[in-house]
Each structure stands twice: as structure tokens, then as C-alpha cells.
Biopython code that builds the backbone (N, CA, C, O; Angstrom):
import numpy as np
from Bio.PDB.StructureBuilder import StructureBuilder

atoms = [
    (1, "MET", "N", (0.744, -1.189, 0.118)),
    (1, "MET", "CA", (-0.087, -0.025, 0.109)),
    (1, "MET", "C", (0.822, 1.507, 0.025)),
    (1, "MET", "O", (0.653, 2.577, -0.559)),
    (2, "ALA", "N", (1.529, 1.119, 0.658)),
    (2, "ALA", "CA", (2.468, 2.477, 0.611)),
    (2, "ALA", "C", (3.710, 2.589, -0.470)),
    (2, "ALA", "O", (4.258, 3.636, -0.814)),
    (3, "GLU", "N", (3.934, 1.622, -0.798)),
    (3, "GLU", "CA", (4.349, 1.409, -2.365)),
    (3, "GLU", "C", (4.144, 2.153, -3.566)),
    (3, "GLU", "O", (4.945, 2.815, -4.225)),
    (4, "ASN", "N", (2.907, 1.925, -3.736)),
    (4, "ASN", "CA", (1.873, 2.214, -4.381)),
    (4, "ASN", "C", (1.506, 3.897, -4.200)),
    (4, "ASN", "O", (1.607, 4.737, -5.094)),
    (5, "GLY", "N", (1.094, 4.116, -2.909)),
    (5, "GLY", "CA", (1.035, 5.945, -2.765)),
    (5, "GLY", "C", (2.268, 6.245, -3.173)),
    (5, "GLY", "O", (2.370, 7.023, -4.121)),
    (6, "LYS", "N", (3.541, 5.663, -2.514)),
    (6, "LYS", "CA", (5.083, 6.290, -3.237)),
    (6, "LYS", "C", (4.955, 6.497, -5.111)),
    (6, "LYS", "O", (5.617, 7.348, -5.704)),
    (7, "LYS", "N", (3.983, 5.541, -5.813)),
    (7, "LYS", "CA", (3.985, 5.859, -6.927)),
    (7, "LYS", "C", (3.312, 7.064, -7.479)),
    (7, "LYS", "O", (3.685, 8.091, -8.045)),
    (8, "ILE", "N", (2.067, 6.502, -7.064)),
    (8, "ILE", "CA", (1.512, 7.879, -7.044)),
    (8, "ILE", "C", (1.526, 9.545, -6.920)),
    (8, "ILE", "O", (1.031, 10.380, -7.676)),
    (9, "ALA", "N", (2.378, 9.734, -5.518)),
    (9, "ALA", "CA", (2.812, 10.884, -5.257)),
    (9, "ALA", "C", (3.784, 11.058, -6.537)),
    (9, "ALA", "O", (3.763, 11.893, -7.441)),
    (10, "MET", "N", (4.592, 10.029, -6.300)),
    (10, "MET", "CA", (5.659, 10.765, -7.861)),
    (10, "MET", "C", (4.919, 11.013, -9.202)),
    (10, "MET", "O", (5.334, 11.789, -10.063)),
    (11, "ALA", "N", (4.178, 10.534, -9.263)),
    (11, "ALA", "CA", (3.362, 10.342, -10.415)),
    (11, "ALA", "C", (2.832, 11.838, -10.560)),
    (11, "ALA", "O", (2.945, 12.425, -11.637)),
    (12, "ILE", "N", (2.274, 12.415, -9.490)),
    (12, "ILE", "CA", (1.351, 13.642, -9.362)),
    (12, "ILE", "C", (2.851, 15.330, -8.887)),
    (12, "ILE", "O", (2.837, 16.541, -9.108)),
    (13, "GLY", "N", (3.889, 14.342, -8.177)),
    (13, "GLY", "CA", (4.978, 15.470, -9.018)),
    (13, "GLY", "C", (5.770, 15.691, -9.852)),
    (13, "GLY", "O", (6.465, 16.702, -9.960)),
    (14, "ILE", "N", (5.726, 14.081, -11.024)),
    (14, "ILE", "CA", (6.041, 14.873, -12.325)),
    (14, "ILE", "C", (5.560, 15.729, -13.110)),
    (14, "ILE", "O", (6.051, 16.623, -13.800)),
    (15, "TYR", "N", (3.856, 15.100, -12.802)),
    (15, "TYR", "CA", (3.019, 16.269, -13.632)),
    (15, "TYR", "C", (3.234, 17.330, -13.223)),
    (15, "TYR", "O", (3.867, 17.863, -14.134)),
    (16, "LEU", "N", (3.112, 18.159, -12.285)),
    (16, "LEU", "CA", (3.724, 19.302, -11.641)),
    (16, "LEU", "C", (4.760, 20.268, -12.215)),
    (16, "LEU", "O", (4.736, 21.415, -12.663)),
    (17, "LEU", "N", (6.043, 18.947, -11.934)),
    (17, "LEU", "CA", (7.326, 19.699, -13.019)),
    (17, "LEU", "C", (6.633, 19.938, -14.327)),
    (17, "LEU", "O", (6.526, 20.956, -15.011)),
    (18, "VAL", "N", (6.198, 18.727, -14.481)),
    (18, "VAL", "CA", (6.180, 18.921, -16.349)),
    (18, "VAL", "C", (4.824, 19.892, -16.762)),
    (18, "VAL", "O", (4.298, 19.724, -17.863)),
    (19, "LYS", "N", (4.331, 20.848, -15.869)),
    (19, "LYS", "CA", (3.382, 21.339, -16.187)),
    (19, "LYS", "C", (4.091, 23.082, -15.860)),
    (19, "LYS", "O", (3.712, 24.136, -16.372)),
    (20, "GLN", "N", (5.124, 22.885, -14.918)),
    (20, "GLN", "CA", (5.839, 24.757, -14.456)),
    (20, "GLN", "C", (6.333, 24.464, -16.093)),
    (20, "GLN", "O", (5.993, 25.171, -17.042)),
    (21, "PHE", "N", (7.155, 23.332, -16.174)),
    (21, "PHE", "CA", (7.765, 23.672, -17.625)),
    (21, "PHE", "C", (6.941, 24.076, -18.808)),
    (21, "PHE", "O", (7.260, 24.792, -19.758)),
    (22, "VAL", "N", (6.316, 23.736, -18.664)),
    (22, "VAL", "CA", (4.943, 24.124, -19.707)),
    (22, "VAL", "C", (4.941, 25.860, -20.043)),
    (22, "VAL", "O", (5.416, 26.707, -20.800)),
    (23, "ASN", "N", (3.984, 25.660, -18.817)),
    (23, "ASN", "CA", (3.796, 27.615, -18.144)),
    (23, "ASN", "C", (5.148, 28.157, -18.915)),
    (23, "ASN", "O", (4.978, 28.883, -19.894)),
    (24, "VAL", "N", (6.585, 27.799, -18.470)),
    (24, "VAL", "CA", (7.539, 28.734, -18.866)),
    (24, "VAL", "C", (7.946, 29.214, -19.922)),
    (24, "VAL", "O", (8.513, 30.271, -20.201)),
    (25, "MET", "N", (7.388, 27.769, -20.881)),
    (25, "MET", "CA", (7.233, 27.494, -22.497)),
    (25, "MET", "C", (6.016, 28.896, -23.286)),
    (25, "MET", "O", (5.771, 29.469, -24.348)),
    (26, "LEU", "N", (5.631, 28.833, -21.957)),
    (26, "LEU", "CA", (4.114, 29.660, -22.952)),
    (26, "LEU", "C", (3.893, 31.218, -22.184)),
    (26, "LEU", "O", (2.754, 31.686, -22.151)),
    (27, "GLY", "N", (4.930, 31.900, -21.640)),
    (27, "GLY", "CA", (5.460, 32.986, -20.734)),
    (27, "GLY", "C", (5.378, 33.636, -19.834)),
    (27, "GLY", "O", (5.434, 34.863, -19.760)),
    (28, "ALA", "N", (5.127, 32.312, -18.466)),
    (28, "ALA", "CA", (5.203, 32.416, -17.725)),
    (28, "ALA", "C", (6.842, 33.017, -17.019)),
    (28, "ALA", "O", (7.828, 32.833, -17.733)),
    (29, "SER", "N", (6.965, 33.436, -16.186)),
    (29, "SER", "CA", (8.425, 34.119, -15.951)),
    (29, "SER", "C", (9.050, 32.574, -15.129)),
    (29, "SER", "O", (8.307, 31.950, -14.372)),
    (30, "ILE", "N", (10.067, 32.247, -15.334)),
    (30, "ILE", "CA", (10.820, 31.449, -14.942)),
    (30, "ILE", "C", (11.180, 31.101, -12.861)),
    (30, "ILE", "O", (11.774, 30.236, -12.218)),
    (31, "PHE", "N", (10.434, 32.305, -12.552)),
    (31, "PHE", "CA", (10.759, 33.197, -10.711)),
    (31, "PHE", "C", (9.083, 31.714, -10.346)),
    (31, "PHE", "O", (9.374, 30.888, -9.481)),
    (32, "SER", "N", (7.753, 31.565, -10.936)),
    (32, "SER", "CA", (6.924, 31.108, -11.005)),
    (32, "SER", "C", (7.195, 29.813, -11.169)),
    (32, "SER", "O", (6.113, 29.332, -11.505)),
    (33, "MET", "N", (8.185, 28.743, -11.125)),
    (33, "MET", "CA", (8.909, 28.018, -10.443)),
    (33, "MET", "C", (9.592, 27.737, -9.362)),
    (33, "MET", "O", (9.714, 26.621, -8.856)),
    (34, "LEU", "N", (9.940, 28.506, -9.077)),
    (34, "LEU", "CA", (10.608, 28.959, -8.098)),
    (34, "LEU", "C", (10.203, 28.471, -7.009)),
    (34, "LEU", "O", (10.825, 27.479, -6.629)),
    (35, "ILE", "N", (9.331, 28.846, -6.341)),
    (35, "ILE", "CA", (8.205, 28.864, -5.490)),
    (35, "ILE", "C", (7.853, 27.109, -5.442)),
    (35, "ILE", "O", (8.429, 26.399, -4.617)),
    (36, "PRO", "N", (7.096, 26.680, -6.181)),
    (36, "PRO", "CA", (7.174, 24.934, -6.072)),
    (36, "PRO", "C", (8.034, 24.484, -5.509)),
    (36, "PRO", "O", (7.901, 24.047, -4.366)),
    (37, "PHE", "N", (9.262, 24.470, -6.229)),
    (37, "PHE", "CA", (10.533, 23.849, -6.392)),
    (37, "PHE", "C", (10.860, 23.574, -4.887)),
    (37, "PHE", "O", (11.106, 22.501, -4.336)),
    (38, "VAL", "N", (10.775, 25.231, -4.220)),
    (38, "VAL", "CA", (11.257, 25.043, -3.287)),
    (38, "VAL", "C", (10.704, 24.269, -2.031)),
    (38, "VAL", "O", (11.326, 23.563, -1.239)),
    (39, "ILE", "N", (9.172, 24.640, -2.067)),
    (39, "ILE", "CA", (8.313, 24.277, -0.967)),
    (39, "ILE", "C", (8.478, 22.448, -1.181)),
    (39, "ILE", "O", (8.096, 21.765, -0.231)),
    (40, "SER", "N", (8.912, 21.894, -2.136)),
    (40, "SER", "CA", (9.290, 20.696, -2.668)),
    (40, "SER", "C", (10.203, 20.135, -2.058)),
    (40, "SER", "O", (10.001, 19.000, -1.625)),
    (41, "VAL", "N", (11.211, 20.651, -1.898)),
    (41, "VAL", "CA", (12.739, 20.366, -1.674)),
    (41, "VAL", "C", (12.501, 20.618, -0.243)),
    (41, "VAL", "O", (13.190, 19.833, 0.408)),
    (42, "PHE", "N", (11.822, 21.375, 0.489)),
    (42, "PHE", "CA", (11.771, 21.702, 1.950)),
    (42, "PHE", "C", (11.194, 19.994, 2.464)),
    (42, "PHE", "O", (11.823, 19.067, 2.974)),
    (43, "PHE", "N", (9.279, 20.160, 1.929)),
    (43, "PHE", "CA", (8.892, 18.961, 2.468)),
    (43, "PHE", "C", (9.533, 17.162, 1.743)),
    (43, "PHE", "O", (9.061, 16.166, 2.291)),
    (44, "TYR", "N", (10.438, 16.983, 0.703)),
    (44, "TYR", "CA", (10.561, 15.713, 0.741)),
    (44, "TYR", "C", (11.772, 15.876, 1.836)),
    (44, "TYR", "O", (11.914, 15.061, 2.748)),
    (45, "LEU", "N", (12.759, 17.183, 1.625)),
    (45, "LEU", "CA", (13.875, 16.719, 2.806)),
    (45, "LEU", "C", (13.175, 16.627, 4.407)),
    (45, "LEU", "O", (14.079, 16.708, 5.239)),
    (46, "ASN", "N", (12.070, 16.508, 4.922)),
    (46, "ASN", "CA", (11.419, 17.191, 5.907)),
    (46, "ASN", "C", (10.348, 16.134, 6.140)),
    (46, "ASN", "O", (9.414, 16.285, 6.928)),
    (47, "LEU", "N", (10.551, 15.079, 5.413)),
    (47, "LEU", "CA", (9.479, 14.328, 5.006)),
    (47, "LEU", "C", (8.301, 13.991, 6.140)),
    (47, "LEU", "O", (8.933, 13.189, 6.828)),
    (48, "SER", "N", (7.186, 14.079, 6.678)),
    (48, "SER", "CA", (6.486, 13.676, 7.041)),
    (48, "SER", "C", (5.118, 13.215, 6.705)),
    (48, "SER", "O", (4.653, 13.200, 5.565)),
    (49, "GLU", "N", (4.343, 12.738, 8.082)),
    (49, "GLU", "CA", (3.423, 12.266, 7.919)),
    (49, "GLU", "C", (1.757, 13.187, 7.230)),
    (49, "GLU", "O", (0.749, 12.816, 6.629)),
    (50, "TYR", "N", (2.187, 14.257, 7.669)),
    (50, "TYR", "CA", (1.622, 15.446, 6.816)),
    (50, "TYR", "C", (2.127, 16.379, 6.304)),
    (50, "TYR", "O", (2.217, 17.497, 6.813)),
    (51, "THR", "N", (2.667, 15.928, 4.843)),
    (51, "THR", "CA", (3.284, 16.361, 3.554)),
    (51, "THR", "C", (2.734, 16.224, 2.770)),
    (51, "THR", "O", (3.063, 16.788, 1.727)),
    (52, "ASN", "N", (1.579, 15.397, 2.815)),
    (52, "ASN", "CA", (0.305, 14.963, 1.336)),
    (52, "ASN", "C", (-0.445, 15.971, 1.936)),
    (52, "ASN", "O", (-1.071, 16.404, 0.968)),
    (53, "TYR", "N", (-0.765, 16.580, 2.829)),
    (53, "TYR", "CA", (-1.856, 16.943, 3.051)),
    (53, "TYR", "C", (-1.852, 18.646, 2.738)),
    (53, "TYR", "O", (-2.663, 19.418, 2.226)),
    (54, "VAL", "N", (-0.078, 18.825, 3.511)),
    (54, "VAL", "CA", (-0.031, 20.615, 3.072)),
    (54, "VAL", "C", (0.060, 20.191, 1.726)),
    (54, "VAL", "O", (-1.107, 20.205, 1.336)),
    (55, "ALA", "N", (0.817, 19.805, 0.752)),
    (55, "ALA", "CA", (0.945, 19.867, -0.252)),
    (55, "ALA", "C", (-0.657, 19.912, -1.428)),
    (55, "ALA", "O", (-0.798, 20.561, -2.464)),
    (56, "GLY", "N", (-1.299, 19.297, -0.984)),
    (56, "GLY", "CA", (-2.501, 19.005, -1.342)),
    (56, "GLY", "C", (-3.226, 20.491, -1.028)),
    (56, "GLY", "O", (-3.745, 21.186, -1.901)),
    (57, "ALA", "N", (-3.154, 20.822, 0.357)),
    (57, "ALA", "CA", (-3.532, 22.232, 0.405)),
    (57, "ALA", "C", (-3.110, 23.122, -0.356)),
    (57, "ALA", "O", (-3.872, 24.046, -0.645)),
    (58, "VAL", "N", (-1.981, 23.088, -0.805)),
    (58, "VAL", "CA", (-1.210, 24.706, -1.652)),
    (58, "VAL", "C", (-1.857, 24.501, -2.864)),
    (58, "VAL", "O", (-2.447, 25.498, -3.281)),
    (59, "ILE", "N", (-1.928, 23.387, -3.632)),
    (59, "ILE", "CA", (-2.196, 22.885, -5.037)),
    (59, "ILE", "C", (-3.595, 23.440, -5.072)),
    (59, "ILE", "O", (-3.908, 24.444, -5.712)),
    (60, "ALA", "N", (-4.349, 22.775, -4.397)),
    (60, "ALA", "CA", (-5.611, 23.388, -4.138)),
    (60, "ALA", "C", (-5.721, 24.801, -3.685)),
    (60, "ALA", "O", (-6.835, 25.309, -3.804)),
    (61, "PHE", "N", (-5.320, 25.104, -3.476)),
    (61, "PHE", "CA", (-5.449, 27.059, -3.178)),
    (61, "PHE", "C", (-4.834, 27.689, -4.030)),
    (61, "PHE", "O", (-5.470, 28.718, -4.261)),
    (62, "ILE", "N", (-3.636, 27.618, -4.830)),
    (62, "ILE", "CA", (-3.728, 27.794, -6.381)),
    (62, "ILE", "C", (-4.320, 27.584, -7.125)),
    (62, "ILE", "O", (-4.460, 28.413, -8.024)),
    (63, "ALA", "N", (-5.035, 26.274, -7.158)),
    (63, "ALA", "CA", (-5.556, 26.222, -8.436)),
    (63, "ALA", "C", (-7.209, 26.916, -8.442)),
    (63, "ALA", "O", (-7.704, 27.225, -9.526)),
    (64, "VAL", "N", (-7.767, 27.062, -7.512)),
    (64, "VAL", "CA", (-8.710, 28.195, -6.954)),
    (64, "VAL", "C", (-8.943, 29.337, -6.968)),
    (64, "VAL", "O", (-9.917, 30.013, -7.301)),
    (65, "TRP", "N", (-7.534, 29.626, -6.403)),
    (65, "TRP", "CA", (-7.085, 31.396, -6.625)),
    (65, "TRP", "C", (-6.993, 31.592, -8.134)),
    (65, "TRP", "O", (-7.090, 32.794, -8.381)),
    (66, "HIS", "N", (-6.841, 30.846, -9.248)),
    (66, "HIS", "CA", (-6.941, 31.007, -10.840)),
    (66, "HIS", "C", (-8.092, 30.677, -11.135)),
    (66, "HIS", "O", (-8.529, 31.179, -12.170)),
    (67, "LEU", "N", (-8.887, 29.852, -10.458)),
    (67, "LEU", "CA", (-10.052, 29.532, -11.509)),
    (67, "LEU", "C", (-11.669, 30.625, -12.219)),
    (67, "LEU", "O", (-12.575, 30.475, -13.039)),
    (68, "PRO", "N", (-11.164, 31.712, -11.207)),
    (68, "PRO", "CA", (-12.097, 32.830, -11.664)),
    (68, "PRO", "C", (-11.837, 33.455, -12.992)),
    (68, "PRO", "O", (-12.660, 33.690, -13.877)),
    (69, "ASP", "N", (-10.282, 33.732, -12.980)),
    (69, "ASP", "CA", (-10.122, 33.946, -14.439)),
    (69, "ASP", "C", (-10.139, 33.479, -15.489)),
    (69, "ASP", "O", (-10.291, 33.980, -16.603)),
    (70, "ASN", "N", (-9.885, 31.899, -14.962)),
    (70, "ASN", "CA", (-9.506, 30.720, -15.764)),
    (70, "ASN", "C", (-11.274, 30.962, -16.834)),
    (70, "ASN", "O", (-11.481, 31.151, -18.033)),
    (71, "LEU", "N", (-12.224, 30.819, -15.590)),
    (71, "LEU", "CA", (-13.964, 30.867, -15.991)),
    (71, "LEU", "C", (-13.847, 31.873, -17.291)),
    (71, "LEU", "O", (-14.094, 31.717, -18.487)),
    (72, "ARG", "N", (-13.353, 32.984, -16.502)),
    (72, "ARG", "CA", (-13.764, 34.076, -17.021)),
    (72, "ARG", "C", (-13.228, 34.452, -18.775)),
    (72, "ARG", "O", (-13.640, 35.203, -19.659)),
    (73, "ASN", "N", (-12.159, 33.512, -18.643)),
    (73, "ASN", "CA", (-11.515, 34.321, -20.150)),
    (73, "ASN", "C", (-11.642, 32.392, -21.166)),
    (73, "ASN", "O", (-10.904, 31.910, -22.025)),
    (74, "PHE", "N", (-12.844, 31.864, -20.525)),
    (74, "PHE", "CA", (-12.689, 30.742, -21.062)),
    (74, "PHE", "C", (-12.035, 30.423, -22.599)),
    (74, "PHE", "O", (-10.860, 30.247, -22.919)),
    (75, "PRO", "N", (-13.416, 30.419, -23.515)),
    (75, "PRO", "CA", (-12.711, 30.334, -25.165)),
    (75, "PRO", "C", (-10.863, 30.269, -25.325)),
    (75, "PRO", "O", (-10.300, 29.531, -26.134)),
    (76, "SER", "N", (-10.131, 31.219, -24.355)),
    (76, "SER", "CA", (-8.622, 31.428, -24.585)),
    (76, "SER", "C", (-8.144, 31.034, -23.814)),
    (76, "SER", "O", (-6.914, 31.049, -23.859)),
    (77, "SER", "N", (-8.793, 30.466, -22.690)),
    (77, "SER", "CA", (-7.526, 30.546, -21.621)),
    (77, "SER", "C", (-8.300, 28.637, -20.670)),
    (77, "SER", "O", (-8.241, 28.346, -19.475)),
    (78, "TRP", "N", (-9.051, 27.600, -22.109)),
    (78, "TRP", "CA", (-9.075, 26.519, -21.828)),
    (78, "TRP", "C", (-7.745, 25.435, -21.058)),
    (78, "TRP", "O", (-7.843, 24.445, -20.332)),
    (79, "LEU", "N", (-6.762, 26.033, -21.514)),
    (79, "LEU", "CA", (-5.753, 24.950, -21.233)),
    (79, "LEU", "C", (-5.510, 25.094, -19.940)),
    (79, "LEU", "O", (-5.375, 24.105, -19.220)),
    (80, "TYR", "N", (-5.386, 26.833, -19.290)),
    (80, "TYR", "CA", (-5.275, 26.670, -18.128)),
    (80, "TYR", "C", (-5.988, 26.602, -16.969)),
    (80, "TYR", "O", (-5.468, 26.823, -15.875)),
    (81, "LEU", "N", (-7.962, 26.110, -17.218)),
    (81, "LEU", "CA", (-8.601, 25.720, -17.398)),
    (81, "LEU", "C", (-8.527, 24.179, -16.771)),
    (81, "LEU", "O", (-9.255, 23.884, -15.823)),
    (82, "THR", "N", (-8.030, 23.658, -17.086)),
    (82, "THR", "CA", (-7.842, 21.663, -17.653)),
    (82, "THR", "C", (-6.593, 22.245, -16.779)),
    (82, "THR", "O", (-6.248, 22.386, -17.952)),
    (83, "GLU", "N", (-5.784, 22.624, -16.103)),
    (83, "GLU", "CA", (-4.280, 22.624, -15.708)),
    (83, "GLU", "C", (-4.958, 22.744, -14.160)),
    (83, "GLU", "O", (-4.566, 22.153, -13.153)),
    (84, "GLY", "N", (-5.782, 23.430, -14.243)),
    (84, "GLY", "CA", (-6.493, 23.870, -12.992)),
    (84, "GLY", "C", (-7.604, 22.427, -12.504)),
    (84, "GLY", "O", (-7.507, 22.120, -11.316)),
    (85, "ILE", "N", (-8.328, 21.816, -13.125)),
    (85, "ILE", "CA", (-8.543, 20.969, -13.138)),
    (85, "ILE", "C", (-7.764, 19.975, -12.115)),
    (85, "ILE", "O", (-7.813, 19.528, -10.969)),
    (86, "LEU", "N", (-7.101, 19.942, -13.180)),
    (86, "LEU", "CA", (-6.202, 18.560, -12.888)),
    (86, "LEU", "C", (-5.868, 18.961, -11.743)),
    (86, "LEU", "O", (-6.225, 18.541, -10.642)),
    (87, "ASP", "N", (-5.154, 19.806, -12.019)),
    (87, "ASP", "CA", (-4.125, 20.517, -9.879)),
    (87, "ASP", "C", (-5.405, 20.219, -9.200)),
    (87, "ASP", "O", (-4.997, 19.576, -8.233)),
    (88, "LEU", "N", (-6.656, 20.273, -9.088)),
    (88, "LEU", "CA", (-7.789, 20.175, -8.517)),
    (88, "LEU", "C", (-8.055, 18.315, -8.155)),
    (88, "LEU", "O", (-8.092, 17.725, -7.075)),
    (89, "ALA", "N", (-8.166, 17.929, -9.237)),
    (89, "ALA", "CA", (-7.739, 16.408, -8.775)),
    (89, "ALA", "C", (-6.652, 15.415, -8.200)),
    (89, "ALA", "O", (-6.930, 14.344, -7.660)),
    (90, "GLY", "N", (-5.070, 16.033, -8.434)),
    (90, "GLY", "CA", (-4.218, 15.809, -8.086)),
    (90, "GLY", "C", (-4.085, 16.326, -6.314)),
    (90, "GLY", "O", (-3.690, 15.505, -5.487)),
    (91, "SER", "N", (-4.444, 17.687, -5.920)),
    (91, "SER", "CA", (-4.507, 17.815, -4.758)),
    (91, "SER", "C", (-5.820, 16.697, -4.101)),
    (91, "SER", "O", (-5.397, 15.961, -3.210)),
    (92, "VAL", "N", (-6.912, 16.567, -4.358)),
    (92, "VAL", "CA", (-7.594, 15.537, -3.936)),
    (92, "VAL", "C", (-7.937, 14.191, -3.606)),
    (92, "VAL", "O", (-8.750, 13.524, -2.966)),
    (93, "VAL", "N", (-6.381, 14.061, -4.754)),
    (93, "VAL", "CA", (-5.698, 12.434, -4.825)),
    (93, "VAL", "C", (-4.836, 12.122, -3.150)),
    (93, "VAL", "O", (-4.783, 11.207, -2.327)),
    (94, "LEU", "N", (-4.125, 13.847, -3.365)),
    (94, "LEU", "CA", (-2.708, 13.998, -2.548)),
    (94, "LEU", "C", (-3.946, 13.590, -1.220)),
    (94, "LEU", "O", (-3.867, 12.422, -0.838)),
    (95, "ILE", "N", (-4.955, 14.392, -0.582)),
    (95, "ILE", "CA", (-5.169, 14.510, 0.651)),
    (95, "ILE", "C", (-6.090, 13.068, 0.844)),
    (95, "ILE", "O", (-6.030, 12.376, 1.860)),
    (96, "PHE", "N", (-6.741, 12.837, -0.055)),
    (96, "PHE", "CA", (-7.876, 10.960, 0.371)),
    (96, "PHE", "C", (-7.513, 10.071, -0.013)),
    (96, "PHE", "O", (-8.146, 9.090, 0.376)),
    (97, "SER", "N", (-6.637, 9.856, -0.726)),
    (97, "SER", "CA", (-6.088, 8.642, -1.618)),
    (97, "SER", "C", (-5.142, 8.014, 0.155)),
    (97, "SER", "O", (-4.251, 8.655, 0.713)),
    (98, "GLN", "N", (-5.738, 6.618, 0.658)),
    (98, "GLN", "CA", (-5.454, 6.055, 1.306)),
    (98, "GLN", "C", (-4.037, 5.023, 1.220)),
    (98, "GLN", "O", (-3.618, 4.486, 2.245)),
    (99, "ASP", "N", (-3.691, 4.918, 0.530)),
    (99, "ASP", "CA", (-2.069, 4.528, -0.282)),
    (99, "ASP", "C", (-0.924, 5.654, 0.205)),
    (99, "ASP", "O", (-0.018, 5.641, 1.039)),
    (100, "ILE", "N", (-1.671, 7.073, -1.180)),
    (100, "ILE", "CA", (-0.564, 7.902, -0.635)),
    (100, "ILE", "C", (-0.111, 8.167, 0.680)),
    (100, "ILE", "O", (1.045, 8.303, 1.083)),
    (101, "LYS", "N", (-1.606, 8.242, 1.530)),
    (101, "LYS", "CA", (-1.661, 7.986, 3.909)),
    (101, "LYS", "C", (-0.689, 7.330, 4.395)),
    (101, "LYS", "O", (0.118, 7.714, 5.242)),
    (102, "ALA", "N", (-0.766, 6.043, 3.717)),
    (102, "ALA", "CA", (-0.081, 5.014, 3.906)),
    (102, "ALA", "C", (1.600, 5.875, 3.672)),
    (102, "ALA", "O", (2.310, 6.198, 4.625)),
    (103, "TYR", "N", (1.817, 6.020, 2.787)),
    (103, "TYR", "CA", (3.156, 6.543, 2.252)),
    (103, "TYR", "C", (3.213, 7.105, 3.560)),
    (103, "TYR", "O", (3.144, 6.313, 4.499)),
    (104, "PHE", "N", (3.336, 8.438, 3.822)),
    (104, "PHE", "CA", (3.867, 9.374, 4.272)),
    (104, "PHE", "C", (3.932, 8.887, 6.075)),
    (104, "PHE", "O", (4.917, 8.970, 6.809)),
    (105, "SER", "N", (2.492, 8.361, 6.447)),
    (105, "SER", "CA", (2.951, 7.903, 7.727)),
    (105, "SER", "C", (3.802, 6.950, 7.455)),
    (105, "SER", "O", (4.053, 6.526, 8.583)),
    (106, "LYS", "N", (4.372, 6.370, 6.774)),
    (106, "LYS", "CA", (5.434, 5.190, 7.115)),
    (106, "LYS", "C", (7.190, 5.591, 6.928)),
    (106, "LYS", "O", (8.276, 5.012, 6.933)),
    (107, "SER", "N", (6.486, 7.318, 6.727)),
    (107, "SER", "CA", (8.070, 7.883, 6.102)),
    (107, "SER", "C", (8.490, 8.455, 7.749)),
    (107, "SER", "O", (9.578, 8.992, 7.958)),
]
sb = StructureBuilder()
sb.init_structure("model")
sb.init_model(0)
sb.init_chain("A")
sb.init_seg("    ")
for serial, (resi, resn, name, xyz) in enumerate(atoms, 1):
    if name == "N":
        sb.init_residue(resn, " ", resi, " ")
    sb.init_atom(name, np.array(xyz, "f"), 0.0, 1.0, " ", f" {name:<3s}", serial, name[0])
structure = sb.get_structure()
């Protein structure tokens, strides 16, 4: 169960990294990658049973923060709206998946 949780958490982490690189290629500043990177490294080095909750909450907060603009500009912002939906799905998995809970409580 914990090994499965590790794989799921790694998949979400890889998605977040790829997403940041795509955002930079689409015009976001390189600084926008710095904050998620620093947070990720901090929690990786200080792995605790609450890491998945904090990461899920931060991802959900950022997605919900940008949701009104993405909905308002929908035809031209479909990519960012899709990104926000995937972010929310990832945060729900990080917070509620029993496998991920088992992985982080084991560490």
C-alpha cells in the first residue's frame, strides 16, 4: 500500500514539474517555478505524515485562486482551466488517497 502511494505521489510530482516547464515555455516567468520547487524540496527533505496534506492544500489553493480568471476568459484559457482541474484532482488524491496516507505515515 505504501509503495503504491509512493508511485502515485511521484506521478503527481512529475505532472507538477512538467506543468511548470510548459507554463514557462508559454510565457510565465522562471520565478513562478522557484516557489513550488523550494516548497517541494523542503517537504521532501522533511518528509512527515502531513506532507501530503500541506502539498494538496497548497495546490488546491492556487488552482481555486486562478479559477475565476480561467472561467472568465474560457475560450482563450481552456488550457489553464484544464490545468486547474487536473491540479484540483491531484490535490484531492494527495489528501484522500489511503495509499498516499500510508506512504507518508510510514516515512
